N, C-alpha and C positions, 0 to 999 in steps of 0.2 A: 656436281657434274651430271645433272639429270639428262643433259643432251647426249650423253654417251651411251651407246648400247653396250652389250656385254663383251663385244669384241674390241671396243675402243676404250679401254679402261686404264691406260697408262700413257702419260705424256712426259717426254724428256725435253727439257729446255737446255740449250747449249749456248754458253757464252764463250766463244772460241778466241784464243789468242796463241801466239807462238810460245809464250813462257808460262802462262797460268790459266789454261782453260778451266771453266767450271761447268758442272752438270747438275741438273736438278731432276730427279725422277719422281714425278707427282702422280699419285694414284687416288682412288676414291676415299681411302681411309688412312693413308700414310704417305710419307715422303722420305726421300733419301737424297743425300748430296755427295758428289764426288769431285775432288780437286786433283788436277795433275799439274804439278809445279816443276819448272826447270830452273836450275840454279847453279852458280859457280861456288856457292858457299858449302861449308861442311855440313852434310845432310844430318848426321847424327846430332850435331849441336842444335839444329833447328827444331828437332823433336824434343830436345831436353830443356831448352831455354824457358825459364819461368815466365808465365804470362803470354808467351808467344801464341798467336792463333794456330800455328801448326801443331803445337803441343796440346793446347786446350781442345781444339776441334778433333784432333786425332784420338782423344780420349772419349769422344762422343760417339756412341754406338750407331747414330744415324748419319754420321759423316765419315767418308772414306778419303783420307789424305794420302796422296802419293807424291813423292819427290824424286826426281831423277836428275842426273848430271846434265848440265847445259854444255853442248859441244861448241868448240871454237873452230872456225874454219880459216886455215892458213895455206899459203902456197900459191902456185900459179892459178890463173883464172879457171882453166879447164879442170883443175883438181878441186878447187873450191866449189864449183858448180856441181861437179859429180858428187862430192861429199854432201852437199846440201840436199840433193834429191834422195840420196840414200838415207839421210837422216830424217827427211820428211816422210818417207815411206815407213821408216821405223816408228816415228812418232804417231802417225795415223794408225798403225797397228796396235800400239799401246792404248790409244783411245778406244779402239773397237774392242780390245780385250777387256777393258774396264766396263764397257757398256753391254757386253754380250749377255750377262745374266738378266738384263732388263729389256732387251730388245728382240722383237720378232716382227713378222710381216704385218701385224695389226697395230704396232706401236705408232703413236703420233709423235713426231719430232719437230720442234721449233728451234731454229738456229738463227742467231743474230747475224745480219749481213756485215760485210766488211766496212770498216771506218776508213774513209779516204783521206783522213788526216795523216795517215802514215805516208812516208815519202821514200822515194828511191828503192833501193834493194829491199827495204823492210816490207813495202807493199807487195813486191814481187814474191818474196819468201812466204808471207802469210797467205797470199792468193794460192800459191802452189800447194801448201800444206792443207789449207781449207778445202781445196778441190778434191784432194785425196780422201779427206774425212767424209765429205759429202757423198762422194762416189761410193765409198764403203757402206755408208748408211743406206743409200737408196737401193743398193743391191740386196739388202736384207729386208727392209720394210716395203710396203706398197708405196711407190713414189708419190701417189696422190695424198699420202699422209705426211709428206715432208714439206715444211714451210720455212722460207728464208724471210726474216723480218728486219726492217730497217732499225738501226739503233734509235732514231728519233721516235719511231712508232712506240717502241717499248718505253722510252722515257716519258712520253706523253701519257701513256697508260698509267704509269706509276705516279707521275706528278706533273712534269712539264717537259717540253722538248729539249731544254738545255739543262736538265737536272745534272747536278754534280754527284760524284761518287758518295760523298757523305750524306747528301740529301736522299739518295736512293736507299742507303743503309737505314737512316732514321725513319723514313716513310714506311719501309717494309715492316719495321717494328711497330710503328704507331697504328698502321692500318690493318695488319694481318696477324698480330700476335694471338688473337682469339681463335684463329684457325688451328684446331688441334693437330692437324697434320704437320704444321709448320713450327709449332711451339718448341719442340726439342732443339731446333736450331736457333730460332728467334730469341728464346730466353737467354741463350749464351751470348748472342750478339748484344742484347740489352745489358747484360751483366758487365760486359767488358767494353762497352762502346766508348767510354771515356779514355780507355787505353788504346783502342784499335782505330779510332778516328783521330787522325793527326792534324786535321785542319780542313779548310775548304778544298774539296776534290782530292783529299788524301786519306786513303783507307788502307790499313795493313792488309797485305796479301795473306791468304787467298780469299779473304772475306768479300771483297768487292766483286770478284768473279762469281762467287756462289750466290751473292745477292742478285746480281744481274741474271744469272741462270734461273733463279726463283721467279723473278718478275716475268721472264720469258715464258716459263711454264704456266704461270697464272694467266698471262695474256692469252695464250693458246687455249687454255681451258675455257675462259670466258667467251672467246670469239670463235670457238671451234666450228660451230654451225656455219658461220659466214665463211670461214676459211675452206671448209670442205665443199661448199657450194660455189666457191670462186667469187664471192662478193667482196666489196671493198671493206677494209677494216680500219 
């Protein structure tokens, strides 16, 4: 990170989704990961299940696993829409509470842009929540330090534009495990990859989101000079 001056020494990569956003806090000599997972399952059981990524990663001092209840929206249209925005505000506040220890006006934040593969209400809902998260972030940091990156750009940087979840997982281990900042997380991914990769494009949550967030942080780190100067990346 030689391109960074003393004020720009922390990068946060955000892979945002409605149900399992992942965050990677990358610094000069260390790294930390945060997962925020929403579920209808029994949360206690998720933390106790043998071999579960939630259990294994929660026991890793470099990873912060958070699981909250996923809300269901029922009733008349006007009730559902009201409940959705209230819940979106709540969710964005939870995100900022998790990031607060690591974010200030000098922090660099890279966030993956929306995937337009989502359809109908799903795209509307994630757009609404994403906007609230972005708004909260740029109110804290220098807006010039905030970058939205296309999913394809991140995938090409990691491997190729149509990379699958399992490929991004494996490539991160193969290419980056010698990075001492990443080792505490990548060694766990390597140890359990035969259990946590379920097939082509199928990776146990929240591993995939944390992997993507890591790639985002690494991309921003390597391309920071271009990003700050507005050049094409």
